[in-house]
C-alpha positions as CSV (number, residue, x, y, z in Angstrom):
1,M,10.8,-29.7,-7.9
2,A,14.3,-29.2,-9.0
3,F,15.2,-25.7,-10.7
4,E,18.2,-24.6,-12.6
5,H,17.7,-21.0,-12.9
6,I,16.0,-20.0,-9.6
7,L,16.4,-21.3,-5.9
8,Y,13.1,-22.1,-3.9
9,S,12.7,-22.9,-0.3
10,V,10.1,-22.8,2.5
11,E,10.5,-22.6,6.0
12,S,8.5,-21.2,9.1
13,G,5.4,-20.0,6.7
14,V,7.8,-18.3,4.2
15,A,8.6,-19.0,0.5
16,L,12.2,-17.6,-0.8
17,L,12.4,-17.5,-4.2
18,S,15.9,-16.4,-5.3
19,L,16.8,-15.6,-9.0
20,N,20.1,-17.9,-9.9
21,R,21.3,-16.6,-12.9
22,P,24.5,-14.6,-11.4
23,K,27.1,-14.8,-14.0
24,S,24.3,-12.9,-16.2
25,L,23.2,-10.9,-13.0
26,N,20.4,-13.0,-13.1
27,S,18.8,-11.7,-16.3
28,F,15.7,-13.4,-17.5
29,N,15.6,-15.8,-20.0
30,E,12.8,-18.0,-21.0
31,S,13.5,-21.0,-19.1
32,M,14.3,-18.4,-15.9
33,H,10.7,-17.2,-16.6
34,L,9.2,-20.5,-16.9
35,E,10.7,-21.6,-13.8
36,V,9.5,-18.5,-11.7
37,R,6.4,-19.5,-13.1
38,E,6.2,-22.6,-11.6
39,A,7.5,-21.5,-8.3
40,F,4.2,-19.2,-8.3
41,K,2.3,-22.3,-8.6
42,L,3.6,-24.3,-5.7
43,I,3.3,-21.0,-3.5
44,R,-0.7,-21.1,-4.2
45,K,-0.9,-24.5,-3.6
46,D,1.1,-24.5,-0.4
47,K,-1.1,-24.0,2.2
48,Q,2.0,-23.7,4.8
49,V,3.2,-20.5,2.8
50,R,2.0,-17.4,4.4
51,A,4.6,-14.7,2.9
52,L,7.1,-14.8,-0.2
53,V,10.5,-13.0,-0.5
54,I,11.7,-12.4,-3.6
55,T,15.8,-11.9,-4.6
56,G,18.9,-12.7,-6.4
57,E,21.8,-14.9,-6.1
58,G,25.6,-13.0,-6.6
59,R,26.3,-9.4,-6.8
60,G,23.0,-8.2,-8.6
61,F,19.3,-8.5,-8.1
62,C,18.3,-8.4,-11.7
63,A,19.6,-6.8,-15.2
64,G,16.1,-7.1,-16.7
65,Q,15.8,-9.1,-20.3
66,D,18.7,-11.4,-21.2
67,L,19.4,-9.7,-24.6
68,S,21.4,-12.7,-26.0
69,D,18.2,-14.7,-25.5
70,R,16.5,-13.1,-27.9
71,N,19.3,-13.3,-30.7
72,V,18.9,-9.8,-32.0
73,D,20.4,-9.3,-35.5
74,P,20.6,-5.7,-36.4
75,N,20.3,-6.5,-40.1
76,A,17.1,-9.2,-39.2
77,E,14.0,-8.1,-39.2
78,S,12.7,-6.5,-35.8
79,P,11.4,-9.0,-33.3
80,D,7.9,-8.4,-31.7
81,L,9.1,-7.5,-27.8
82,G,5.6,-7.0,-27.3
83,L,5.1,-10.8,-27.4
84,S,7.6,-11.4,-24.9
85,I,5.8,-9.0,-22.7
86,E,2.7,-10.7,-22.9
87,R,4.0,-14.1,-22.6
88,F,6.4,-13.8,-19.5
89,Y,6.5,-10.0,-17.7
90,N,3.1,-9.2,-17.4
91,P,2.0,-12.5,-16.2
92,L,4.9,-12.1,-13.4
93,I,3.9,-8.6,-12.6
94,K,0.2,-9.7,-12.2
95,S,0.9,-12.8,-10.2
96,I,2.6,-10.7,-7.7
97,Q,0.1,-8.3,-7.4
98,D,-2.7,-11.3,-7.6
99,L,-0.8,-13.2,-5.0
100,P,-3.1,-13.7,-1.9
101,M,-0.2,-12.8,0.9
102,P,2.5,-10.2,1.5
103,V,5.5,-10.5,-0.9
104,I,8.7,-8.7,-0.2
105,C,11.8,-7.9,-2.6
106,A,15.1,-7.8,-1.3
107,V,17.2,-6.1,-3.8
108,N,20.9,-6.9,-3.6
109,G,23.0,-5.0,-5.8
110,V,22.2,-3.6,-9.6
111,A,18.5,-3.8,-10.5
112,A,18.1,-3.0,-14.0
113,G,15.6,-2.4,-16.5
114,A,12.7,-4.9,-15.9
115,G,14.7,-6.1,-13.0
116,A,14.4,-2.5,-11.7
117,N,10.5,-2.9,-12.0
118,I,9.7,-6.1,-10.4
119,P,10.3,-5.0,-6.7
120,L,8.0,-2.1,-7.5
121,A,5.0,-4.8,-7.7
122,C,5.8,-6.2,-4.6
123,D,4.5,-4.8,-1.5
124,L,7.4,-4.1,0.4
125,I,11.2,-3.3,-0.8
126,L,14.2,-3.9,1.1
127,A,17.3,-2.8,-0.8
128,S,21.1,-3.4,0.2
129,R,23.2,-0.3,0.9
130,S,25.0,-1.0,-2.7
131,A,21.6,-1.5,-4.5
132,K,21.2,0.6,-7.6
133,F,17.9,1.1,-9.4
134,I,18.4,1.8,-13.2
135,Q,15.5,2.9,-15.8
136,A,17.6,1.3,-18.5
137,F,15.3,1.1,-21.5
138,C,15.4,4.8,-22.9
139,K,19.4,3.8,-23.4
140,I,18.6,1.2,-26.0
141,G,15.3,3.1,-27.3
142,L,12.6,1.0,-25.2
143,V,9.8,1.8,-22.8
144,P,9.8,1.0,-19.3
145,D,7.9,-2.4,-19.3
146,S,6.9,-5.0,-16.3
147,G,4.4,-1.9,-15.0
148,G,7.2,0.6,-14.6
149,T,5.3,3.6,-16.3
150,W,2.3,2.5,-14.0
151,F,4.1,2.2,-10.8
152,L,6.9,5.0,-10.9
153,P,4.1,7.6,-11.2
154,R,2.2,6.6,-8.0
155,L,5.4,6.2,-6.2
156,V,7.6,8.9,-6.8
157,G,5.3,11.8,-8.6
158,M,5.4,12.3,-12.3
159,A,7.9,14.5,-12.4
160,K,10.3,12.3,-10.8
161,A,9.2,9.5,-12.7
162,K,9.9,11.2,-16.2
163,E,13.5,12.1,-14.9
164,L,14.1,8.5,-14.1
165,A,12.7,7.0,-17.3
166,L,13.8,9.6,-19.6
167,L,17.4,9.6,-18.7
168,G,18.0,6.1,-17.3
169,D,20.5,7.4,-14.4
170,S,21.4,4.7,-11.6
171,V,19.7,5.8,-8.2
172,D,21.3,4.4,-5.1
173,A,19.8,3.0,-2.3
174,E,19.6,5.8,0.1
175,S,18.0,7.9,-3.0
176,A,15.5,5.4,-3.5
177,L,14.3,5.7,-0.2
178,A,14.2,9.1,0.1
179,M,12.2,9.6,-3.1
180,G,10.0,6.9,-1.9
181,L,10.6,4.2,-4.6
182,I,11.8,1.5,-1.5
183,N,10.9,1.1,2.1
184,R,14.1,0.3,3.8
185,V,17.9,0.3,3.3
186,T,19.9,-2.6,4.9
187,E,23.9,-3.7,5.2
188,D,24.6,-5.7,2.5
189,D,25.4,-8.5,4.7
190,T,22.4,-8.4,6.7
191,L,19.6,-7.7,3.6
192,R,18.6,-11.5,3.4
193,E,18.3,-11.8,6.7
194,E,16.1,-8.6,7.6
195,A,13.8,-9.7,4.8
196,L,13.3,-13.2,6.1
197,T,12.8,-11.7,9.4
198,L,10.4,-9.0,8.4
199,A,8.4,-12.0,6.3
200,K,8.1,-14.4,9.3
201,R,6.9,-11.6,11.2
202,L,4.2,-11.1,8.4
203,A,3.6,-14.7,8.0
204,A,2.5,-14.8,11.5
205,Q,-0.4,-12.4,11.2
206,P,-3.7,-13.1,9.8
207,T,-2.6,-13.5,6.3
208,Q,-6.2,-13.7,4.5
209,G,-6.9,-10.3,6.2
210,L,-3.4,-9.0,4.7
211,A,-4.5,-10.3,1.4
212,Y,-7.5,-8.3,1.7
213,I,-5.5,-5.1,2.8
214,K,-3.5,-5.8,-0.3
215,R,-6.1,-6.1,-2.6
216,A,-7.8,-2.8,-1.7
217,L,-4.7,-0.6,-1.3
218,N,-3.8,-2.4,-5.0
219,Q,-7.1,-1.4,-6.5
220,S,-7.5,2.2,-4.9
221,F,-6.1,4.0,-8.1
222,D,-8.8,2.6,-10.1
223,H,-12.0,3.7,-7.8
224,G,-13.7,6.9,-7.1
225,L,-14.1,7.5,-3.1
226,H,-18.0,5.7,-3.6
227,A,-16.8,2.8,-5.5
228,H,-13.9,2.1,-3.3
229,L,-15.9,2.6,0.1
230,E,-17.8,-0.2,-1.1
231,L,-15.0,-2.3,-2.2
232,E,-14.1,-1.8,1.5
233,R,-17.5,-2.7,2.7
234,D,-17.0,-5.9,0.8
235,L,-13.6,-6.9,2.0
236,Q,-14.3,-6.3,5.4
237,R,-17.2,-8.3,5.2
238,L,-15.0,-11.3,3.8
239,A,-12.6,-10.5,6.4
240,G,-15.2,-10.9,9.4
241,Q,-16.0,-14.4,8.3
242,T,-12.3,-15.7,8.8
243,K,-11.5,-17.7,11.7
244,D,-8.3,-15.1,12.3
245,Y,-10.8,-12.2,12.8
246,R,-12.2,-14.6,15.8
247,E,-9.0,-15.4,17.1
248,G,-8.1,-11.9,16.8
249,V,-11.0,-10.6,18.8
250,A,-10.7,-13.4,21.5
251,A,-7.1,-13.0,22.1
252,F,-7.8,-9.2,22.5
253,M,-10.6,-10.0,25.0
254,E,-8.8,-12.5,26.9
255,K,-5.6,-10.2,27.2
256,R,-3.0,-12.4,25.3
257,S,-1.2,-12.8,22.1
258,P,-3.0,-14.3,19.1
259,D,-2.5,-17.6,17.3
260,F,-3.5,-16.8,13.9
261,K,-3.6,-19.5,11.3
262,G,-3.6,-17.5,8.0
263,K,-7.5,-19.1,7.6
């Protein structure tokens, strides 16, 4: 399928989805949202895909919403921004969280507004040394969306979350790493290579088991301990029925490397 605003490819079990509006720092317009949605449909249908890398083309990862796409006239009736979130951003965040495989975000350059929060929905975040994370919403009188007010307190604590959201200061990659916002910092010219290498490592693992791990961790804040123990029980029951579990045990007993199929 041909896309105009994203690049999409699959190799060695890894899907690479790259935002491709570099002249506007990969900011989202409606067309790019729809193309990303189609890419996720392809990923879910393709049984060969066992990990996903999301990144951006050019000098920035994503500057959030393309404000020119909304054509906001200061003298006109106020737009319904909640509609845009309901139609596009919320489904995107849910798609990333619900995807039954690891999702790696490779943040190259500026990640601002929704572009700073989309990575937080991913399972692992690598950032180039030149990357910057900016909760820019407060600068135009808006609220961090795309899960920002949910992910930030959980990742960095409430005090730091309020500082980032209320001040909107730029956070460099090393600072983001130190506060627990991201997982790794890479050199600019090796970011994509390292992200793909990590994704290929994950793609060779028992994908269904990783999906259950992802689900358990994502839901861990929603339950009390007793309810979560029951979820672990249920997921372990499912994991124990996979072919990869049988292969993992057989490989352990036979003292060989396992050959997981993701099933």
